Structure formats: C-alpha cells, structure tokens
C-alpha positions, 0 to 999 in steps of 0.5 A: 328390789329396794325400798322406794317411794311410788311416783304417786306418793312423790307427787302427793307429798309435793302437791299437798294431796298427801299430808303424812302427819294429818292424813290417815296413813296406813301400812299393809302387807303383801305376798310374793305375787305382788311385783312392786312398780314405782308407777303403781298408783292405788291399792286397787287398780283392777289388775291381778298384780295390784296390792289389793289382789296380793294382800296377805290374810291370816290370823291377827292381820289387818291394815294398821294406821300409823301413829306418832307421825312427825317430821324432823329437819336434819340440817347436818345432812340437809334432809327432812325425815318422816317418823312414826311409832312401831306397828304391832301385830299380836299373835300373827300367823299368815302366809309369807310376807314379801313386803310392806306398802305405806298408803293414804287411806281414803276409804276406797282402795281404788282411790287410796294412793300408794306412798312407799314400798318397803322390802328390807328385812323381808320375806318373812312367814309369821307363825303365831308370833307377836310381830313388831314393825320397827321403822329405821332409826333414820326415819321411814322416809327421807326427803 
C-alpha cells in the first residue's frame, strides 16, 4: 500500500483540531499485523487490527516526538509542505517493521488521532543498529 493521509488526519488539519507545528506530533512503528486503512481514526480503536495492537516492541524502541516542525509554501508547484527533523533510534533491535504512523498524542491512545501512514522503504528488521528516519526532501506531507 502507498503512503496516505488518514481521513481523521485530513479532517483535523482542515478543521484546526490538529496543529502539526504546535501539537505533540509523534511517530510510532507497526508490524505486519496492521493492515492500514484510511478510515482508521485512533491508535487504539479496540480492534485486533488497530495500531495499538500491532505496535512493535524491542530494544531501543519508543514512540518519538517530531521536532523542528515547520511549513513551507511552494508557489512554483502550488503546495504547502510539512517538514520535521529526522528521528533517531539508537541501538534499535526489534521485530520486522512494516510501516510508520504519524499521530497527534493526546495522552490517551483511544483519542490520539492518526494523521499519516508511511510504508515507503519498509519492511525492515533492525538488528542492533542506529536507525534514522530521514523524511523526504520534499516534505513529510504536502497539501
């Protein structure tokens, strides 16, 4: 499946309930049991196929907050691009990672909305490596 913005993410960005720069935006990793669906809304939806039940575990893994968040207006291509600093996982050793989910952390998985699914460059199985998630040069998300 290709990268996409969840419908909840689209709505939140447009209605202002998700502020990509000022809110606590994080990334989590999921294993192959998670089947991404643009209609999924929250990390924990009480289903076996939600991100909460398919999040990876292992040495060096934790959900990471995005830092250095910003927007850039691109008048040449008529886009707005969202950027953030790379995310580093030192000495990561986990099961196979099938993708990343960007979400707004509300402090409760049942109310933390999903923003974006990313599977470009996955799956990968880290074996005690320093893993860096470097976002695309053109931005993480474009509108």
